[in-house]
C-alpha positions as CSV (number, residue, x, y, z in Angstrom):
1,M,3.6,-10.7,17.8
2,R,0.9,-8.9,15.9
3,L,1.7,-5.3,14.8
4,T,-1.0,-3.3,13.2
5,L,0.6,-0.8,10.9
6,L,-2.1,0.9,8.8
7,L,-5.8,1.0,8.3
8,L,-7.7,2.3,5.3
9,L,-11.4,2.7,4.5
10,T,-12.1,0.2,1.9
11,T,-13.7,1.1,-1.4
12,G,-15.3,-1.1,-4.0
13,S,-15.6,-4.9,-3.6
14,Q,-14.2,-6.4,-0.4
15,A,-14.1,-10.0,-1.5
16,T,-10.7,-11.3,-2.6
17,A,-9.6,-14.9,-3.0
18,K,-7.3,-16.2,-0.3
19,T,-3.7,-16.7,-1.4
20,W,-0.6,-17.8,0.5
21,T,1.8,-16.9,-2.4
22,T,4.1,-14.0,-2.4
23,D,3.0,-11.0,-4.5
24,T,5.6,-10.7,-7.2
25,N,4.9,-6.9,-7.4
26,I,6.3,-6.4,-3.9
27,T,9.9,-5.4,-3.1
28,R,11.2,-6.4,0.3
29,L,14.2,-4.7,1.8
30,P,15.4,-6.5,5.0
31,W,17.9,-4.2,6.7
32,E,18.7,-6.2,9.9
33,A,16.8,-4.1,12.6
34,F,14.4,-2.8,10.0
35,N,12.1,-4.2,7.3
36,L,10.5,-2.3,4.5
37,L,8.0,-3.3,1.8
38,V,7.4,-1.3,-1.4
39,R,4.3,-2.2,-3.4
40,P,2.3,-0.7,-6.2
41,D,-1.3,0.2,-5.6
42,S,-3.7,0.8,-8.5
43,L,-5.7,3.4,-6.6
44,W,-3.2,5.1,-4.3
45,G,0.1,4.9,-6.1
46,V,3.2,3.5,-4.3
47,H,2.7,2.0,-0.8
48,V,5.8,2.2,1.5
49,W,5.3,0.1,4.6
50,A,8.1,0.0,7.1
51,H,8.6,-1.5,10.6
52,T,11.5,-2.1,12.9
53,S,12.3,-5.8,13.3
54,P,10.9,-7.5,16.4
55,V,14.1,-9.6,16.7
56,H,17.0,-7.2,16.0
57,H,15.6,-3.8,17.0
58,I,16.3,-2.5,20.6
59,G,13.7,-0.2,22.0
60,L,10.1,0.7,21.2
61,P,8.9,-0.5,17.8
62,K,8.8,2.2,15.1
63,R,6.2,2.0,12.2
64,F,5.5,3.9,9.0
65,S,3.1,3.6,6.2
66,G,2.5,6.0,3.4
67,Y,1.1,6.3,-0.1
68,F,2.9,8.3,-2.8
69,D,1.8,9.6,-6.2
70,P,4.1,8.2,-8.9
71,A,4.0,11.5,-10.8
72,V,5.5,13.2,-7.7
73,L,7.7,10.3,-6.7
74,L,9.6,10.0,-10.0
75,P,11.2,13.5,-10.1
76,W,11.9,13.2,-6.4
77,I,13.9,10.0,-7.0
78,E,16.2,11.8,-9.4
79,R,17.1,14.4,-6.8
80,A,17.5,11.7,-4.1
81,N,19.8,9.7,-6.4
82,T,22.0,12.7,-6.9
83,L,22.2,13.2,-3.1
84,V,23.1,9.6,-2.4
85,R,25.8,9.5,-5.1
86,A,27.3,12.9,-4.3
87,T,31.1,12.8,-3.8
88,Q,32.1,16.5,-4.2
89,T,33.8,18.2,-1.3
90,P,31.3,20.1,0.9
91,D,31.3,23.9,0.8
92,S,32.8,25.5,3.9
93,G,29.4,26.4,5.3
94,A,27.5,23.3,4.2
95,L,26.4,21.0,7.1
96,A,24.1,18.6,5.3
97,L,22.6,17.5,2.0
98,Q,18.9,16.9,2.1
99,T,16.1,16.2,-0.3
100,P,12.8,18.2,-0.1
101,P,10.1,16.2,1.7
102,L,8.3,13.7,-0.6
103,P,4.7,14.4,0.3
104,G,2.4,11.4,0.7
105,L,-1.3,11.3,0.0
106,D,-2.1,10.6,3.6
107,G,0.0,13.1,5.5
108,S,3.2,11.0,5.4
109,A,6.5,12.1,4.0
110,L,10.0,10.8,3.1
111,V,13.3,12.7,3.4
112,L,16.8,11.6,2.6
113,R,19.7,13.4,4.3
114,R,23.5,13.1,4.4
115,T,25.5,15.0,7.0
116,R,29.0,16.5,6.8
117,H,31.8,14.3,8.2
118,G,34.9,16.5,8.4
119,T,35.8,17.5,4.8
120,Q,33.6,14.9,3.2
121,W,30.0,13.9,3.2
122,A,29.2,10.9,5.4
123,S,29.0,7.6,3.4
124,N,25.7,6.7,5.1
125,T,22.3,8.1,4.2
126,R,19.6,8.8,6.7
127,V,16.1,7.9,5.5
128,Y,13.5,9.9,7.5
129,F,9.9,8.6,7.9
130,L,7.6,11.5,8.8
131,H,3.9,11.7,9.6
132,V,3.0,15.4,9.4
133,P,-0.4,15.4,11.1
134,T,1.0,13.9,14.3
135,A,4.4,15.6,14.0
136,S,6.1,12.2,14.5
137,S,9.3,11.1,12.8
138,W,12.1,8.6,12.9
139,Y,15.0,7.6,10.7
140,V,17.2,4.7,9.8
141,Q,20.8,5.2,8.7
142,V,21.9,3.0,5.8
143,P,25.0,2.6,3.6
144,T,25.0,3.8,0.0
145,E,24.1,0.4,-1.5
146,Q,21.0,0.1,0.6
147,A,19.9,3.7,-0.1
148,L,20.2,3.1,-3.8
149,A,18.3,-0.2,-3.4
150,L,15.4,1.8,-1.9
151,L,15.4,4.3,-4.7
152,R,15.4,1.5,-7.3
153,A,12.5,-0.2,-5.6
154,L,10.6,3.1,-5.5
155,F,11.3,3.7,-9.2
156,Q,10.2,0.3,-10.3
157,Q,7.1,0.3,-8.3
158,A,6.1,3.8,-9.4
159,L,6.3,2.6,-13.0
160,T,4.3,-0.6,-12.1
161,A,1.6,1.5,-10.3
162,Q,1.2,3.7,-13.4
163,D,0.5,0.6,-15.5
164,L,-2.0,-1.1,-13.1
165,P,-5.7,-0.8,-14.1
166,V,-7.6,1.5,-11.7
167,P,-10.5,-0.4,-10.1
168,H,-13.9,1.2,-10.0
169,A,-14.4,3.0,-6.7
170,P,-16.6,5.7,-5.4
171,P,-14.9,9.1,-5.1
172,E,-15.5,9.3,-1.4
173,P,-14.2,8.7,1.2
174,S,-10.5,8.9,0.7
175,I,-7.5,7.8,2.9
176,T,-7.2,11.4,4.1
177,D,-10.7,11.5,5.6
178,T,-11.2,11.3,9.4
179,L,-12.1,7.8,10.4
180,N,-12.4,6.1,13.8
181,Y,-10.3,3.0,13.2
182,P,-11.3,-0.5,14.4
183,V,-10.0,-1.5,17.8
184,E,-9.2,-5.1,18.6
185,L,-11.3,-6.5,21.5
186,A,-9.7,-8.2,24.5
187,G,-9.7,-12.0,24.5
188,N,-9.0,-12.5,20.9
189,P,-7.0,-15.6,20.1
190,D,-3.4,-15.2,18.9
191,P,-2.2,-17.0,15.8
192,V,-0.6,-20.3,16.8
193,Y,2.9,-21.3,15.7
194,P,2.5,-24.0,13.0
195,P,3.0,-27.5,14.6
196,G,4.8,-28.8,11.5
197,L,7.6,-26.2,11.9
198,V,8.3,-26.9,15.6
199,T,11.1,-29.3,15.0
200,I,12.8,-26.8,12.6
201,G,12.2,-23.8,14.8
202,L,11.8,-21.3,12.0
203,V,11.4,-17.6,12.8
204,G,9.4,-15.6,10.3
205,E,7.0,-12.8,9.4
206,V,3.7,-12.5,7.6
207,W,2.7,-9.1,6.0
208,L,-1.1,-9.2,5.4
209,S,-4.3,-7.2,5.4
210,F,-8.0,-8.0,6.0
211,V,-11.3,-6.2,6.3
212,V,-13.1,-5.6,9.6
213,Q,-16.8,-5.5,8.8
214,P,-19.4,-3.1,10.3
215,D,-20.4,-5.8,12.8
216,G,-16.8,-6.1,14.1
217,A,-16.1,-9.5,12.5
218,V,-13.3,-10.2,10.0
219,A,-14.5,-10.8,6.5
220,P,-13.1,-14.4,5.7
221,A,-12.7,-13.8,2.0
222,S,-10.9,-10.4,2.5
223,F,-7.4,-11.7,3.4
224,R,-4.5,-10.5,1.2
225,V,-1.1,-12.1,2.1
226,Y,1.6,-9.8,0.7
227,L,4.6,-11.6,1.9
228,S,5.3,-14.6,4.1
229,D,8.5,-16.3,5.1
230,N,6.8,-19.7,5.0
231,P,3.4,-20.8,3.6
232,A,2.6,-22.4,7.0
233,F,3.1,-19.0,8.7
234,A,0.6,-17.4,6.3
235,E,-2.0,-20.1,6.9
236,A,-1.6,-19.9,10.7
237,A,-1.8,-16.0,10.6
238,V,-5.0,-16.1,8.6
239,R,-6.6,-18.8,10.6
240,G,-5.9,-17.0,13.9
241,I,-6.9,-13.5,12.8
242,A,-10.1,-14.8,11.1
243,Q,-11.5,-15.6,14.6
244,A,-10.8,-12.1,16.0
245,R,-13.5,-9.5,16.9
246,Y,-13.1,-5.7,16.7
247,R,-15.0,-2.6,17.6
248,P,-15.8,-1.5,14.1
249,G,-14.5,1.6,12.3
250,V,-16.8,4.5,12.2
251,Y,-17.2,7.1,9.4
252,L,-19.7,9.9,9.5
253,G,-21.3,8.4,12.5
254,R,-21.9,4.9,11.1
255,P,-19.9,1.6,11.2
256,V,-18.1,1.0,7.9
257,P,-15.8,-1.8,6.5
258,V,-12.1,-1.0,7.1
259,R,-9.1,-2.7,5.7
260,V,-6.4,-3.3,8.4
261,Y,-2.8,-4.0,7.6
262,E,-0.8,-6.1,10.0
263,L,2.6,-7.7,10.5
264,V,2.5,-11.0,12.3
265,Y,5.8,-12.3,13.8
266,F,6.2,-16.1,14.6
267,H,8.8,-17.5,17.0
268,L,9.0,-20.4,19.4
269,G,9.4,-18.3,22.5
270,G,5.7,-18.3,23.3
271,P,2.4,-17.3,21.8
272,P,2.4,-14.1,19.7
273,S,1.3,-11.0,21.6
274,N,0.6,-7.4,20.7
């Protein structure tokens, strides 16, 4: 199962060496029916990438991707931490505790909320994922420990993002610019489950990105594997996607290179499908 989560207009050099190793700067939070990655980005701050699990989630898949300025994120984390840890008795008229929206650089936003439960605040925290331009939103409800784990991940990656060297890149275009994204063409091959893992029957995910070139082909040296549950899964995902063809992304009337972010899910129930 291939799930395209986010696409960005690339800037600067496209070529990056292939790697099947886990990026040590990435924090992964597996929450049963929900998976979340938090990673630092030298150009756009902190990247939050979330997706419901293809295995445990019931219903239509839900996706989120947003970029957040560390300078805005850090003070928001302080307020969110106070909300998650709050134990005081609610005022008689108070129905919920809620953070202000954390605005993203791309129209996304995060909100944390705790509702009233009788004479106490609910022990669980709702994490809302918002996309303001499309007025879409969804949330996941997590216990205190998991909400605090999210805040710790955001804090650590905000500090890391501030320390990363900023690559040379032209000032335009940015991730907020209007762009017609690449569209995968019919008939593309799906990644094949690694034969060497058939007897084990592993289930796993690969979180990766790649560049779709102006001619619609995938740039072979552009793959970035952010996280893989097994090296063989990463290799199979890259090998399969490298053969795909796309209708290229268009910016200001001309085809442009675009970086595509995808989650590939491997299982033995049949070939992966969108």
